[in-house]
py3Dmol code that shows the C-alpha trace and the ligand (Angstrom):
import py3Dmol

protein = """\
ATOM      1  CA  MET A   1     -16.181  -3.118 -12.357  1.00  0.00           C
ATOM      2  CA  ASP A   2     -19.780  -2.203 -11.876  1.00  0.00           C
ATOM      3  CA  GLN A   3     -19.335   1.369 -13.258  1.00  0.00           C
ATOM      4  CA  LEU A   4     -19.482   1.825 -16.941  1.00  0.00           C
ATOM      5  CA  LYS A   5     -18.654   5.540 -17.000  1.00  0.00           C
ATOM      6  CA  ARG A   6     -15.054   6.481 -16.416  1.00  0.00           C
ATOM      7  CA  GLN A   7     -14.734   8.502 -13.274  1.00  0.00           C
ATOM      8  CA  GLU A   8     -12.505  10.024 -10.726  1.00  0.00           C
ATOM      9  CA  ALA A   9     -12.834  10.690  -7.013  1.00  0.00           C
ATOM     10  CA  PHE A  10     -10.757  12.649  -4.511  1.00  0.00           C
ATOM     11  CA  GLY A  11     -10.121  12.479  -0.803  1.00  0.00           C
ATOM     12  CA  GLU A  12      -8.105  14.772   1.394  1.00  0.00           C
ATOM     13  CA  ALA A  13      -6.733  15.074   4.938  1.00  0.00           C
ATOM     14  CA  HIS A  14      -4.207  17.302   6.688  1.00  0.00           C
ATOM     15  CA  GLY A  15      -1.408  16.847   9.164  1.00  0.00           C
ATOM     16  CA  LYS A  16      -1.478  17.417  12.910  1.00  0.00           C
ATOM     17  CA  LEU A  17       0.721  18.613  15.706  1.00  0.00           C
ATOM     18  CA  ILE A  18       0.587  17.184  19.181  1.00  0.00           C
ATOM     19  CA  LEU A  19       0.999  20.217  21.393  1.00  0.00           C
ATOM     20  CA  VAL A  20       1.211  18.298  24.668  1.00  0.00           C
ATOM     21  CA  GLY A  21       0.545  14.826  25.975  1.00  0.00           C
ATOM     22  CA  GLU A  22       2.045  12.449  23.372  1.00  0.00           C
ATOM     23  CA  HIS A  23       2.827   9.023  24.756  1.00  0.00           C
ATOM     24  CA  VAL A  24       0.777   9.437  27.932  1.00  0.00           C
ATOM     25  CA  VAL A  25      -2.266   9.558  25.632  1.00  0.00           C
ATOM     26  CA  VAL A  26      -1.595   5.914  24.896  1.00  0.00           C
ATOM     27  CA  TYR A  27      -2.225   5.205  28.601  1.00  0.00           C
ATOM     28  CA  ASN A  28      -5.635   6.898  28.729  1.00  0.00           C
ATOM     29  CA  LYS A  29      -4.315  10.306  29.749  1.00  0.00           C
ATOM     30  CA  PRO A  30      -5.404  13.445  27.800  1.00  0.00           C
ATOM     31  CA  ALA A  31      -3.376  15.100  25.077  1.00  0.00           C
ATOM     32  CA  ILE A  32      -3.889  18.172  22.837  1.00  0.00           C
ATOM     33  CA  ALA A  33      -3.514  18.187  19.093  1.00  0.00           C
ATOM     34  CA  ILE A  34      -4.076  20.843  16.432  1.00  0.00           C
ATOM     35  CA  PRO A  35      -4.565  20.511  12.683  1.00  0.00           C
ATOM     36  CA  ILE A  36      -1.842  21.939  10.388  1.00  0.00           C
ATOM     37  CA  PRO A  37      -2.551  22.788   6.725  1.00  0.00           C
ATOM     38  CA  LEU A  38      -0.067  20.446   5.160  1.00  0.00           C
ATOM     39  CA  LYS A  39      -2.253  18.214   3.021  1.00  0.00           C
ATOM     40  CA  ILE A  40      -2.351  14.691   1.625  1.00  0.00           C
ATOM     41  CA  ARG A  41      -4.619  14.029  -1.348  1.00  0.00           C
ATOM     42  CA  ALA A  42      -5.757  10.725  -2.834  1.00  0.00           C
ATOM     43  CA  CYS A  43      -7.120  10.562  -6.362  1.00  0.00           C
ATOM     44  CA  ILE A  44      -8.827   7.472  -7.614  1.00  0.00           C
ATOM     45  CA  ARG A  45      -9.546   6.678 -11.206  1.00  0.00           C
ATOM     46  CA  ASP A  46     -10.847   3.751 -13.188  1.00  0.00           C
ATOM     47  CA  ASN A  47      -8.152   1.334 -14.138  1.00  0.00           C
ATOM     48  CA  PRO A  48      -9.039  -2.178 -15.327  1.00  0.00           C
ATOM     49  CA  GLY A  49      -7.388  -5.103 -13.580  1.00  0.00           C
ATOM     50  CA  GLU A  50      -5.576  -5.249 -10.254  1.00  0.00           C
ATOM     51  CA  ILE A  51      -5.548  -2.265  -7.957  1.00  0.00           C
ATOM     52  CA  SER A  52      -2.467  -0.140  -8.444  1.00  0.00           C
ATOM     53  CA  VAL A  53      -1.012   2.688  -6.349  1.00  0.00           C
ATOM     54  CA  SER A  54       1.343   5.575  -7.034  1.00  0.00           C
ATOM     55  CA  SER A  55       2.996   7.784  -4.376  1.00  0.00           C
ATOM     56  CA  SER A  56       6.364   9.259  -3.526  1.00  0.00           C
ATOM     57  CA  ILE A  57       7.232   6.188  -1.517  1.00  0.00           C
ATOM     58  CA  TYR A  58       5.719   3.370  -3.604  1.00  0.00           C
ATOM     59  CA  SER A  59       4.366   2.744  -7.061  1.00  0.00           C
ATOM     60  CA  GLY A  60       3.060  -0.558  -8.186  1.00  0.00           C
ATOM     61  CA  LYS A  61       0.394  -3.171  -7.509  1.00  0.00           C
ATOM     62  CA  LEU A  62      -1.479  -3.190  -4.217  1.00  0.00           C
ATOM     63  CA  THR A  63      -0.610  -6.903  -3.864  1.00  0.00           C
ATOM     64  CA  ASP A  64       3.134  -6.122  -4.205  1.00  0.00           C
ATOM     65  CA  MET A  65       3.284  -3.435  -1.535  1.00  0.00           C
ATOM     66  CA  PRO A  66       6.337  -3.810   0.696  1.00  0.00           C
ATOM     67  CA  GLU A  67       6.042  -4.926   4.317  1.00  0.00           C
ATOM     68  CA  PRO A  68       6.311  -1.378   5.934  1.00  0.00           C
ATOM     69  CA  LEU A  69       3.147  -0.417   3.938  1.00  0.00           C
ATOM     70  CA  THR A  70       1.063  -3.346   5.223  1.00  0.00           C
ATOM     71  CA  GLY A  71      -1.034  -0.937   7.316  1.00  0.00           C
ATOM     72  CA  ILE A  72      -2.222   1.222   4.364  1.00  0.00           C
ATOM     73  CA  SER A  73      -2.670  -1.909   2.269  1.00  0.00           C
ATOM     74  CA  ASP A  74      -4.866  -3.462   4.979  1.00  0.00           C
ATOM     75  CA  CYS A  75      -6.816  -0.252   5.161  1.00  0.00           C
ATOM     76  CA  ILE A  76      -7.478  -0.239   1.396  1.00  0.00           C
ATOM     77  CA  LYS A  77      -8.561  -3.907   1.434  1.00  0.00           C
ATOM     78  CA  GLY A  78     -10.759  -3.269   4.514  1.00  0.00           C
ATOM     79  CA  THR A  79     -12.380  -0.271   2.804  1.00  0.00           C
ATOM     80  CA  PHE A  80     -13.232  -2.269  -0.345  1.00  0.00           C
ATOM     81  CA  GLU A  81     -14.676  -4.962   1.880  1.00  0.00           C
ATOM     82  CA  ARG A  82     -16.789  -2.457   3.796  1.00  0.00           C
ATOM     83  CA  CYS A  83     -18.061  -1.062   0.493  1.00  0.00           C
ATOM     84  CA  ASN A  84     -18.857  -4.629  -0.715  1.00  0.00           C
ATOM     85  CA  LYS A  85     -16.675  -4.235  -3.799  1.00  0.00           C
ATOM     86  CA  ALA A  86     -14.196  -6.609  -5.422  1.00  0.00           C
ATOM     87  CA  LEU A  87     -10.543  -5.619  -5.098  1.00  0.00           C
ATOM     88  CA  GLU A  88     -10.016  -4.411  -8.673  1.00  0.00           C
ATOM     89  CA  GLY A  89     -10.545  -1.753 -11.250  1.00  0.00           C
ATOM     90  CA  ILE A  90      -8.905   1.342  -9.806  1.00  0.00           C
ATOM     91  CA  HIS A  91      -5.631   3.278  -9.572  1.00  0.00           C
ATOM     92  CA  ILE A  92      -4.942   5.265  -6.415  1.00  0.00           C
ATOM     93  CA  ASP A  93      -2.563   8.250  -6.613  1.00  0.00           C
ATOM     94  CA  VAL A  94      -1.413   9.763  -3.393  1.00  0.00           C
ATOM     95  CA  THR A  95       0.321  13.166  -3.250  1.00  0.00           C
ATOM     96  CA  SER A  96       1.610  14.651   0.000  1.00  0.00           C
ATOM     97  CA  GLU A  97       2.875  17.882   1.393  1.00  0.00           C
ATOM     98  CA  LEU A  98       3.610  16.122   4.668  1.00  0.00           C
ATOM     99  CA  PRO A  99       7.023  14.664   5.335  1.00  0.00           C
ATOM    100  CA  GLN A 100       6.798  10.962   6.295  1.00  0.00           C
ATOM    101  CA  GLY A 101       7.654   9.629   9.705  1.00  0.00           C
ATOM    102  CA  ARG A 102       8.107  12.969  11.367  1.00  0.00           C
ATOM    103  CA  GLY A 103       5.277  12.910  13.862  1.00  0.00           C
ATOM    104  CA  LEU A 104       3.078  15.105  11.732  1.00  0.00           C
ATOM    105  CA  GLY A 105       0.397  12.492  11.172  1.00  0.00           C
ATOM    106  CA  SER A 106       1.324  11.371   7.626  1.00  0.00           C
ATOM    107  CA  SER A 107       0.253   7.726   8.127  1.00  0.00           C
ATOM    108  CA  ALA A 108      -3.163   8.655   9.571  1.00  0.00           C
ATOM    109  CA  ALA A 109      -3.624  11.396   6.988  1.00  0.00           C
ATOM    110  CA  SER A 110      -2.825   9.179   3.970  1.00  0.00           C
ATOM    111  CA  ALA A 111      -5.183   6.491   5.241  1.00  0.00           C
ATOM    112  CA  THR A 112      -7.924   9.125   5.829  1.00  0.00           C
ATOM    113  CA  ALA A 113      -7.498  10.597   2.348  1.00  0.00           C
ATOM    114  CA  VAL A 114      -7.568   7.121   0.693  1.00  0.00           C
ATOM    115  CA  VAL A 115     -10.653   5.975   2.622  1.00  0.00           C
ATOM    116  CA  ARG A 116     -12.466   9.207   1.835  1.00  0.00           C
ATOM    117  CA  ALA A 117     -11.587   8.888  -1.862  1.00  0.00           C
ATOM    118  CA  ILE A 118     -12.714   5.206  -2.116  1.00  0.00           C
ATOM    119  CA  TYR A 119     -16.025   5.974  -0.464  1.00  0.00           C
ATOM    120  CA  LYS A 120     -16.547   8.913  -2.844  1.00  0.00           C
ATOM    121  CA  TYR A 121     -15.596   6.781  -5.800  1.00  0.00           C
ATOM    122  CA  PHE A 122     -18.282   4.216  -4.862  1.00  0.00           C
ATOM    123  CA  GLN A 123     -20.690   7.062  -3.933  1.00  0.00           C
ATOM    124  CA  LYS A 124     -21.166   5.792  -0.389  1.00  0.00           C
ATOM    125  CA  ASP A 125     -21.655   7.889   2.742  1.00  0.00           C
ATOM    126  CA  LEU A 126     -18.871   7.589   5.219  1.00  0.00           C
ATOM    127  CA  THR A 127     -19.609   7.917   8.904  1.00  0.00           C
ATOM    128  CA  LYS A 128     -16.944   9.049  11.407  1.00  0.00           C
ATOM    129  CA  GLU A 129     -17.074   5.660  13.089  1.00  0.00           C
ATOM    130  CA  GLU A 130     -16.397   3.845   9.764  1.00  0.00           C
ATOM    131  CA  LEU A 131     -13.563   6.287   8.911  1.00  0.00           C
ATOM    132  CA  TYR A 132     -11.882   5.802  12.293  1.00  0.00           C
ATOM    133  CA  SER A 133     -12.245   2.005  12.233  1.00  0.00           C
ATOM    134  CA  LEU A 134     -10.729   1.783   8.733  1.00  0.00           C
ATOM    135  CA  VAL A 135      -7.934   4.257   9.378  1.00  0.00           C
ATOM    136  CA  GLY A 136      -7.374   2.335  12.613  1.00  0.00           C
ATOM    137  CA  LEU A 137      -6.290  -0.671  10.502  1.00  0.00           C
ATOM    138  CA  ALA A 138      -3.368   1.402   9.088  1.00  0.00           C
ATOM    139  CA  GLU A 139      -2.622   3.050  12.437  1.00  0.00           C
ATOM    140  CA  THR A 140      -2.487  -0.214  14.355  1.00  0.00           C
ATOM    141  CA  TYR A 141       0.154  -1.507  11.983  1.00  0.00           C
ATOM    142  CA  ALA A 142       2.156   1.715  12.046  1.00  0.00           C
ATOM    143  CA  HIS A 143       1.989   2.301  15.839  1.00  0.00           C
ATOM    144  CA  GLY A 144       1.359  -1.065  17.465  1.00  0.00           C
ATOM    145  CA  LYS A 145      -0.855   0.420  20.090  1.00  0.00           C
ATOM    146  CA  PRO A 146      -2.276   3.726  18.751  1.00  0.00           C
ATOM    147  CA  SER A 147      -4.180   5.993  21.085  1.00  0.00           C
ATOM    148  CA  GLY A 148      -6.317   7.200  18.140  1.00  0.00           C
ATOM    149  CA  ILE A 149      -5.403  10.889  18.580  1.00  0.00           C
ATOM    150  CA  ASP A 150      -3.769  11.106  15.147  1.00  0.00           C
ATOM    151  CA  MET A 151      -6.758   9.874  13.183  1.00  0.00           C
ATOM    152  CA  VAL A 152      -9.192  12.210  14.958  1.00  0.00           C
ATOM    153  CA  ALA A 153      -6.853  15.215  14.574  1.00  0.00           C
ATOM    154  CA  VAL A 154      -6.095  14.748  10.871  1.00  0.00           C
ATOM    155  CA  ALA A 155      -9.784  14.335  10.017  1.00  0.00           C
ATOM    156  CA  GLY A 156     -11.118  17.454  11.779  1.00  0.00           C
ATOM    157  CA  ASP A 157     -10.550  21.203  11.618  1.00  0.00           C
ATOM    158  CA  ASP A 158     -10.219  22.049  15.271  1.00  0.00           C
ATOM    159  CA  ALA A 159      -7.712  21.887  18.073  1.00  0.00           C
ATOM    160  CA  ILE A 160      -8.767  18.965  20.218  1.00  0.00           C
ATOM    161  CA  LEU A 161      -8.370  17.657  23.745  1.00  0.00           C
ATOM    162  CA  PHE A 162      -8.348  13.849  23.280  1.00  0.00           C
ATOM    163  CA  GLN A 163      -8.582  11.080  25.804  1.00  0.00           C
ATOM    164  CA  LYS A 164      -9.027   7.420  25.153  1.00  0.00           C
ATOM    165  CA  PRO A 165     -11.365   5.643  24.682  1.00  0.00           C
ATOM    166  CA  GLU A 166     -13.405   8.330  22.925  1.00  0.00           C
ATOM    167  CA  LYS A 167     -13.465  11.610  24.728  1.00  0.00           C
ATOM    168  CA  VAL A 168     -12.842  14.402  22.244  1.00  0.00           C
ATOM    169  CA  SER A 169     -13.557  18.034  22.911  1.00  0.00           C
ATOM    170  CA  MET A 170     -12.887  21.123  20.777  1.00  0.00           C
ATOM    171  CA  LEU A 171     -10.453  23.726  22.167  1.00  0.00           C
ATOM    172  CA  PRO A 172     -11.188  27.101  20.655  1.00  0.00           C
ATOM    173  CA  ALA A 173      -8.167  29.330  21.316  1.00  0.00           C
ATOM    174  CA  ALA A 174      -8.992  32.825  22.753  1.00  0.00           C
ATOM    175  CA  LYS A 175      -6.130  34.267  20.769  1.00  0.00           C
ATOM    176  CA  PRO A 176      -4.014  32.976  17.848  1.00  0.00           C
ATOM    177  CA  PHE A 177      -0.748  31.275  18.688  1.00  0.00           C
ATOM    178  CA  HIS A 178       2.382  31.724  16.623  1.00  0.00           C
ATOM    179  CA  MET A 179       4.457  28.677  16.091  1.00  0.00           C
ATOM    180  CA  VAL A 180       7.453  27.356  14.229  1.00  0.00           C
ATOM    181  CA  VAL A 181       7.510  23.638  13.258  1.00  0.00           C
ATOM    182  CA  ALA A 182      10.942  22.315  12.452  1.00  0.00           C
ATOM    183  CA  ASP A 183      11.868  19.024  10.869  1.00  0.00           C
ATOM    184  CA  THR A 184      15.137  17.510  12.058  1.00  0.00           C
ATOM    185  CA  GLY A 185      15.262  15.529   8.828  1.00  0.00           C
ATOM    186  CA  LEU A 186      15.609  12.360  10.827  1.00  0.00           C
ATOM    187  CA  ALA A 187      12.724   9.888  10.577  1.00  0.00           C
ATOM    188  CA  GLY A 188      11.156   9.001  13.915  1.00  0.00           C
ATOM    189  CA  ASP A 189       9.933   5.513  14.652  1.00  0.00           C
ATOM    190  CA  THR A 190       6.598   5.722  16.507  1.00  0.00           C
ATOM    191  CA  LYS A 191       6.389   1.953  17.134  1.00  0.00           C
ATOM    192  CA  LYS A 192       9.848   1.861  18.674  1.00  0.00           C
ATOM    193  CA  ALA A 193       9.255   4.981  20.816  1.00  0.00           C
ATOM    194  CA  VAL A 194       5.918   3.620  22.072  1.00  0.00           C
ATOM    195  CA  GLU A 195       7.544   0.294  22.908  1.00  0.00           C
ATOM    196  CA  HIS A 196      10.378   2.022  24.672  1.00  0.00           C
ATOM    197  CA  VAL A 197       7.931   3.811  26.963  1.00  0.00           C
ATOM    198  CA  LYS A 198       6.105   0.554  27.606  1.00  0.00           C
ATOM    199  CA  LYS A 199       9.428  -1.054  28.580  1.00  0.00           C
ATOM    200  CA  LEU A 200      10.170   1.790  31.019  1.00  0.00           C
ATOM    201  CA  ILE A 201       6.802   1.331  32.658  1.00  0.00           C
ATOM    202  CA  GLU A 202       7.469  -2.367  33.115  1.00  0.00           C
ATOM    203  CA  GLN A 203      10.960  -1.561  34.599  1.00  0.00           C
ATOM    204  CA  SER A 204      10.077   1.320  36.932  1.00  0.00           C
ATOM    205  CA  PRO A 205       6.265   1.596  37.185  1.00  0.00           C
ATOM    206  CA  HIS A 206       6.204   4.098  40.054  1.00  0.00           C
ATOM    207  CA  THR A 207       8.725   6.528  38.577  1.00  0.00           C
ATOM    208  CA  ILE A 208       7.074   6.494  35.147  1.00  0.00           C
ATOM    209  CA  GLU A 209       3.565   6.795  36.546  1.00  0.00           C
ATOM    210  CA  LEU A 210       4.660   9.877  38.416  1.00  0.00           C
ATOM    211  CA  ILE A 211       6.071  11.385  35.188  1.00  0.00           C
ATOM    212  CA  MET A 212       2.868  10.573  33.371  1.00  0.00           C
ATOM    213  CA  ASP A 213       0.799  12.215  36.159  1.00  0.00           C
ATOM    214  CA  GLN A 214       2.996  15.316  35.800  1.00  0.00           C
ATOM    215  CA  ILE A 215       2.422  15.335  32.055  1.00  0.00           C
ATOM    216  CA  GLU A 216      -1.305  15.084  32.671  1.00  0.00           C
ATOM    217  CA  ASP A 217      -1.113  18.230  34.841  1.00  0.00           C
ATOM    218  CA  ILE A 218       0.855  19.946  32.047  1.00  0.00           C
ATOM    219  CA  VAL A 219      -1.890  19.020  29.565  1.00  0.00           C
ATOM    220  CA  MET A 220      -4.640  20.392  31.806  1.00  0.00           C
ATOM    221  CA  GLY A 221      -2.604  23.584  32.264  1.00  0.00           C
ATOM    222  CA  ALA A 222      -2.193  23.865  28.467  1.00  0.00           C
ATOM    223  CA  LYS A 223      -5.928  23.478  27.984  1.00  0.00           C
ATOM    224  CA  LYS A 224      -6.517  26.514  30.235  1.00  0.00           C
ATOM    225  CA  ALA A 225      -3.694  28.497  28.480  1.00  0.00           C
ATOM    226  CA  ILE A 226      -5.350  27.814  25.079  1.00  0.00           C
ATOM    227  CA  LEU A 227      -8.843  28.702  26.226  1.00  0.00           C
ATOM    228  CA  GLU A 228      -7.507  31.880  27.820  1.00  0.00           C
ATOM    229  CA  GLY A 229      -5.098  32.811  25.020  1.00  0.00           C
ATOM    230  CA  ASP A 230      -2.167  32.828  27.382  1.00  0.00           C
ATOM    231  CA  SER A 231       0.805  32.145  25.115  1.00  0.00           C
ATOM    232  CA  GLU A 232       3.441  32.681  27.872  1.00  0.00           C
ATOM    233  CA  LEU A 233       1.832  30.031  30.017  1.00  0.00           C
ATOM    234  CA  LEU A 234       1.465  27.684  27.073  1.00  0.00           C
ATOM    235  CA  GLY A 235       5.154  28.217  26.129  1.00  0.00           C
ATOM    236  CA  SER A 236       6.359  27.347  29.631  1.00  0.00           C
ATOM    237  CA  LEU A 237       4.189  24.217  29.655  1.00  0.00           C
ATOM    238  CA  LEU A 238       5.623  23.066  26.301  1.00  0.00           C
ATOM    239  CA  LEU A 239       9.073  23.295  27.732  1.00  0.00           C
ATOM    240  CA  LYS A 240       8.058  21.382  30.847  1.00  0.00           C
ATOM    241  CA  ASN A 241       6.518  18.722  28.670  1.00  0.00           C
ATOM    242  CA  HIS A 242       9.753  18.416  26.683  1.00  0.00           C
ATOM    243  CA  GLU A 243      11.707  17.877  29.907  1.00  0.00           C
ATOM    244  CA  LYS A 244       9.296  15.070  30.844  1.00  0.00           C
ATOM    245  CA  LEU A 245       9.593  13.498  27.389  1.00  0.00           C
ATOM    246  CA  LYS A 246      13.372  13.503  27.895  1.00  0.00           C
ATOM    247  CA  GLN A 247      12.794  11.544  31.134  1.00  0.00           C
ATOM    248  CA  LEU A 248      10.771   9.069  29.060  1.00  0.00           C
ATOM    249  CA  GLU A 249      13.896   8.809  26.840  1.00  0.00           C
ATOM    250  CA  VAL A 250      12.064   9.616  23.572  1.00  0.00           C
ATOM    251  CA  SER A 251      13.986  12.819  22.733  1.00  0.00           C
ATOM    252  CA  ASP A 252      17.303  12.820  20.880  1.00  0.00           C
ATOM    253  CA  PRO A 253      20.389  15.076  20.866  1.00  0.00           C
ATOM    254  CA  LEU A 254      19.251  17.139  17.846  1.00  0.00           C
ATOM    255  CA  LEU A 255      15.753  17.701  19.210  1.00  0.00           C
ATOM    256  CA  ASP A 256      17.246  18.768  22.560  1.00  0.00           C
ATOM    257  CA  HIS A 257      19.733  21.003  20.882  1.00  0.00           C
ATOM    258  CA  LEU A 258      17.054  22.741  18.776  1.00  0.00           C
ATOM    259  CA  VAL A 259      14.843  23.189  21.855  1.00  0.00           C
ATOM    260  CA  GLU A 260      17.719  24.765  23.852  1.00  0.00           C
ATOM    261  CA  ALA A 261      18.716  26.949  20.864  1.00  0.00           C
ATOM    262  CA  VAL A 262      15.234  28.480  20.459  1.00  0.00           C
ATOM    263  CA  ILE A 263      14.781  29.010  24.197  1.00  0.00           C
ATOM    264  CA  SER A 264      18.012  30.962  24.382  1.00  0.00           C
ATOM    265  CA  SER A 265      16.816  32.991  21.378  1.00  0.00           C
ATOM    266  CA  GLY A 266      13.702  34.037  23.153  1.00  0.00           C
ATOM    267  CA  ALA A 267      11.011  31.503  22.139  1.00  0.00           C
ATOM    268  CA  LEU A 268       8.213  31.268  24.738  1.00  0.00           C
ATOM    269  CA  GLY A 269       8.574  27.507  24.817  1.00  0.00           C
ATOM    270  CA  ALA A 270       9.494  24.468  22.716  1.00  0.00           C
ATOM    271  CA  LYS A 271       9.327  20.730  22.653  1.00  0.00           C
ATOM    272  CA  LEU A 272       9.486  17.719  20.386  1.00  0.00           C
ATOM    273  CA  THR A 273       6.159  16.820  18.863  1.00  0.00           C
ATOM    274  CA  GLY A 274       4.856  13.333  18.093  1.00  0.00           C
ATOM    275  CA  ALA A 275       6.528  10.114  19.119  1.00  0.00           C
ATOM    276  CA  GLY A 276      10.052  11.561  19.111  1.00  0.00           C
ATOM    277  CA  MET A 277      13.403   9.699  18.559  1.00  0.00           C
ATOM    278  CA  GLY A 278      13.792  11.921  15.430  1.00  0.00           C
ATOM    279  CA  GLY A 279      10.938  13.755  13.771  1.00  0.00           C
ATOM    280  CA  CYS A 280       9.876  17.332  14.461  1.00  0.00           C
ATOM    281  CA  MET A 281       9.895  19.937  17.188  1.00  0.00           C
ATOM    282  CA  ILE A 282       7.706  22.986  17.735  1.00  0.00           C
ATOM    283  CA  ALA A 283       8.499  26.437  19.196  1.00  0.00           C
ATOM    284  CA  LEU A 284       5.988  28.948  20.379  1.00  0.00           C
ATOM    285  CA  THR A 285       6.778  32.625  19.811  1.00  0.00           C
ATOM    286  CA  LYS A 286       5.250  35.995  20.757  1.00  0.00           C
ATOM    287  CA  ASP A 287       4.509  37.021  17.202  1.00  0.00           C
ATOM    288  CA  ARG A 288       5.297  36.390  13.544  1.00  0.00           C
ATOM    289  CA  SER A 289       8.425  38.429  13.342  1.00  0.00           C
ATOM    290  CA  LYS A 290       9.918  36.529  16.288  1.00  0.00           C
ATOM    291  CA  ALA A 291       8.873  33.270  14.627  1.00  0.00           C
ATOM    292  CA  GLU A 292      10.824  34.252  11.503  1.00  0.00           C
ATOM    293  CA  LEU A 293      13.968  34.842  13.596  1.00  0.00           C
ATOM    294  CA  ILE A 294      13.472  31.501  15.355  1.00  0.00           C
ATOM    295  CA  SER A 295      13.054  29.760  11.998  1.00  0.00           C
ATOM    296  CA  GLU A 296      16.369  31.116  10.796  1.00  0.00           C
ATOM    297  CA  LYS A 297      17.963  30.043  14.044  1.00  0.00           C
ATOM    298  CA  LEU A 298      16.569  26.556  13.672  1.00  0.00           C
ATOM    299  CA  ILE A 299      17.973  26.133  10.205  1.00  0.00           C
ATOM    300  CA  LYS A 300      21.309  27.430  11.317  1.00  0.00           C
ATOM    301  CA  GLU A 301      21.308  24.988  14.217  1.00  0.00           C
ATOM    302  CA  GLY A 302      20.624  21.904  12.065  1.00  0.00           C
ATOM    303  CA  ALA A 303      16.896  21.699  11.232  1.00  0.00           C
ATOM    304  CA  LYS A 304      16.190  20.773   7.612  1.00  0.00           C
ATOM    305  CA  VAL A 305      12.917  22.709   7.179  1.00  0.00           C
ATOM    306  CA  ALA A 306      11.114  25.182   9.447  1.00  0.00           C
ATOM    307  CA  TRP A 307       7.536  26.241   8.835  1.00  0.00           C
ATOM    308  CA  TYR A 308       5.703  29.220  10.362  1.00  0.00           C
ATOM    309  CA  TYR A 309       2.212  28.551  11.434  1.00  0.00           C
ATOM    310  CA  SER A 310      -0.372  30.626  13.205  1.00  0.00           C
ATOM    311  CA  THR A 311      -3.458  28.900  14.621  1.00  0.00           C
ATOM    312  CA  ASP A 312      -5.820  31.496  13.100  1.00  0.00           C
ATOM    313  CA  SER A 313      -4.703  30.955   9.484  1.00  0.00           C
ATOM    314  CA  ASN A 314      -5.213  28.300   6.982  1.00  0.00           C
ATOM    315  CA  ARG A 315      -1.696  28.597   5.626  1.00  0.00           C
ATOM    316  CA  ILE A 316       1.698  27.343   6.656  1.00  0.00           C
ATOM    317  CA  ASP A 317       4.878  28.827   5.209  1.00  0.00           C
TER     318      ASP A 317
END
"""
ligand_1 = """\
14
PMV
O 2.454 9.389 14.972
P 3.173 10.234 15.936
O 4.678 10.214 15.823
O 2.615 11.630 16.026
O 2.884 9.609 17.407
C 1.639 9.627 17.940
C 1.633 9.985 19.334
C 1.936 8.882 20.329
O 1.273 9.335 21.534
C 3.414 8.673 20.591
C 1.321 7.507 19.900
C -0.246 7.484 19.971
O -0.750 6.517 19.380
O -0.822 8.349 20.533
"""
view = py3Dmol.view(width=600, height=400)
view.addModel(protein, "pdb")
view.setStyle({"model": 0}, {"cartoon": {"style": "trace"}})
view.addModel(ligand_1, "xyz")
view.setStyle({"model": 1}, {"stick": {}})
view.zoomTo()
view.show()
């Protein structure tokens, strides 16, 4: 340790929702993501000896982290290396409001919070490029072939239109949108879902390319709907995107059931969000009171949790 004074440092990041374009974004097509105010916080304090970590999913030494946490472990090691520090002398405590493995960006947000906290602890300035390259270590392990949309979305405060390799533009909404985010309670597997789409492309390239082009049109339509504040148009595009994700075979029976249930209850649109095969879905509603009814319906139909979120507020409940 080269610090004599005991100290603490904090880093934070939030979750994200992919509104439209997941999966095709891996293949250089655009997608739209918005931040959601469910936070992950990392707190670092002096702790002599080996680096240790505590969180809801793992507590123990960095060197003993289980295989599924290799990504975040690589990210911590990479961050120490970038800061030119020996791997010792701290404890990292991670607390999260984000459910894990539900397509809400928890892996990118934990890595972002941890990298920010380590840089603060060593009193180093962190550029966006450094942050993305370090969080990319965790994301590559979690996703296999990440597009990068998660790490940009969890680190910023705006809705974004994202396209690989590095086209990011802000999407200021003309009017707030009212949304319900529902968790199926079933963990998704991003790596598996991304690999499944890759396999489909290898098997039927023309069919899948056509679906991907159709999703690209949906994304461009959604961009217009957001910029013009047209929630009815946005809702119909969400539903179209869900149908295309079903054709890519990344939905599942519960996600489909929840989408159908909210549409028949008057939601403007709905779809799975994130990689799918479990995870979360979103529904767009006309206003808050409709969102409350839709939340109740979702819980009745099998969702484990439903949050209300409006894009003009910093709260989710
Ligand atoms: O981490 P998830 O479940 O939100 O998935 C990210 C979205 C994908 O497009 C499926 C993968 C990617 O890297 O963009």
